[in-house]
C-alpha positions as CSV (number, residue, x, y, z in Angstrom):
1,M,0.0,0.0,0.0
2,D,2.9,2.3,0.7
3,Y,3.9,2.1,-3.0
4,Y,0.6,3.5,-4.1
5,I,0.6,6.2,-1.4
6,G,4.0,7.3,-2.8
7,L,2.7,7.3,-6.3
8,A,-0.4,9.3,-5.2
9,K,1.8,12.0,-3.6
10,F,3.5,12.7,-6.9
11,N,0.4,12.2,-9.1
12,P,-2.3,14.4,-7.6
13,E,-4.6,14.0,-10.6
14,E,-4.7,10.2,-10.0
15,E,-4.5,10.3,-6.2
16,T,-8.0,8.8,-5.5
17,R,-7.5,6.0,-8.0
18,L,-4.1,5.1,-6.7
19,M,-5.2,5.2,-3.0
20,V,-8.2,2.9,-3.7
21,S,-6.0,0.5,-5.8
22,G,-3.5,0.2,-3.0
23,F,-6.2,-0.4,-0.4
24,L,-7.9,-3.0,-2.6
25,Y,-4.6,-4.8,-3.3
26,T,-3.9,-4.9,0.4
27,I,-7.3,-6.3,1.2
28,L,-7.1,-8.9,-1.6
29,C,-3.6,-10.1,-0.6
30,H,-4.4,-10.4,3.1
31,G,-7.7,-12.1,2.4
32,V,-6.1,-14.7,0.1
33,Y,-3.4,-15.4,2.6
34,D,-5.8,-15.7,5.6
35,F,-8.1,-18.0,3.6
36,L,-5.2,-20.3,2.7
37,T,-4.0,-20.3,6.2
38,L,-7.4,-21.3,7.5
39,L,-7.8,-24.2,5.0
40,Q,-5.3,-26.4,6.8
41,N,-5.1,-29.0,4.0
42,S,-2.9,-29.7,1.0
43,C,-4.0,-26.4,-0.7
44,S,-2.6,-24.4,2.2
45,S,0.9,-25.4,1.0
46,F,0.3,-22.7,-1.7
47,M,0.6,-20.3,1.2
48,I,4.4,-20.7,0.9
49,L,4.4,-19.5,-2.7
50,L,2.1,-16.5,-2.1
51,P,4.7,-14.3,-0.4
52,V,7.3,-15.2,-3.1
53,I,4.8,-14.3,-5.9
54,L,4.0,-11.0,-4.1
55,L,7.6,-10.1,-3.7
56,L,8.3,-10.7,-7.4
57,W,5.3,-8.6,-8.3
58,A,6.5,-5.8,-5.9
59,R,10.0,-6.0,-7.4
60,M,8.5,-5.6,-10.9
61,K,6.5,-2.5,-9.8
62,L,9.5,-0.9,-8.1
63,K,11.6,-1.5,-11.2
64,K,9.0,0.3,-13.4
65,A,9.0,3.2,-10.9
66,E,12.8,3.4,-10.9
67,I,12.8,3.6,-14.7
68,A,10.2,6.4,-14.6
69,I,12.1,8.3,-11.9
70,R,15.4,8.1,-13.9
71,G,13.7,10.2,-16.6
72,R,12.9,12.9,-14.0
73,I,16.3,13.1,-12.3
74,R,19.6,14.1,-13.7
75,P,23.0,13.6,-12.0
76,N,24.8,16.6,-10.5
77,T,28.0,17.1,-12.5
78,E,29.9,18.8,-9.7
79,N,29.4,16.1,-7.1
80,N,28.5,12.6,-8.2
81,N,27.1,11.6,-4.8
82,T,24.0,13.7,-5.2
83,A,21.3,14.0,-7.8
84,V,19.4,17.2,-8.8
85,A,15.8,17.2,-10.1
86,A,15.6,18.1,-13.7
87,D,14.2,21.5,-14.4
88,P,11.0,21.1,-16.3
89,C,11.3,24.6,-17.8
90,A,14.7,23.9,-19.3
């Protein structure tokens, strides 16, 4: 959900949609995990794969965000340890 809150902060025109999406994804993931936990049979072994699948999905989303951010940030030529936001008017 924090990923969507961060996106909403920088995309005010899509803030409501992003907040609702994050909330619904959180509810869905917790619901599926709790359901599989309560089954207590052979299907509940899928519960081990669910966190792995979610981590891979989150990694993919973060990679897309990183690529999008690279287009908005340019490195500072004087000091390579910092980055300066690109001037949108330039």
